[in-house]
C-alpha positions in Angstrom: 0.0 0.0 0.0 2.9 2.3 0.7 4.3 1.9 -2.8 0.8 2.7 -4.2 0.6 5.8 -2.1 4.0 7.0 -3.3 2.8 6.5 -6.9 -0.4 8.4 -6.4 1.1 11.3 -4.4 -0.1 14.6 -5.8 -2.9 12.8 -7.7 -5.3 12.0 -4.9 -8.3 13.6 -6.6 -7.8 11.6 -9.8 -7.4 8.4 -7.7 -10.6 9.1 -5.9 -12.4 9.6 -9.2 -11.0 6.3 -10.4 -12.3 4.6 -7.3 -15.7 6.1 -8.0 -15.7 5.0 -11.6 -14.7 1.5 -10.6 -17.5 1.3 -8.0 -20.0 2.6 -10.5 -18.9 0.0 -13.1 -19.3 -2.8 -10.5 -22.8 -1.5 -9.6 -23.7 -1.4 -13.3 -22.6 -4.9 -14.0 -24.3 -6.3 -10.9 -27.4 -4.2 -11.4 -26.9 -2.6 -8.0 -27.1 -5.9 -6.1 -24.0 -5.2 -4.1 -24.1 -1.4 -4.0 -23.9 -1.3 -0.2 -20.7 -3.4 -0.2 -19.3 -1.4 -3.1 -19.9 1.9 -1.4 -18.2 0.7 1.7 -15.2 -0.5 -0.3 -15.0 2.8 -2.1 -15.1 4.8 1.1 -12.4 2.7 2.8 -10.2 2.8 -0.3 -10.6 6.6 -0.6 -9.9 7.0 3.1 -6.6 5.0 2.7 -5.6 6.9 -0.4 -6.7 10.3 0.8 -5.0 9.9 4.1 -1.5 9.7 2.7 -0.1 12.7 4.5 -1.8 11.8 7.7 0.0 8.4 7.8 3.4 10.1 8.0 2.3 12.8 10.5 0.3 10.5 12.8 1.7 7.0 13.1 -0.8 4.3 14.1 -1.5 4.2 17.8 -1.2 0.9 19.6 
């Protein structure tokens, strides 16, 4: 995941748009049958990709 974050640095908005498009594609192909799961996956992925700077500033707490 760290390597992916490095590749996407500076392009977070475009990555988020790609995640949205992929989720919409899945919803279209499954006729919305799994839209709840797709939305959850989209949110979690965007959170991971969007929080790139936060990871460095705030290491995980144990």
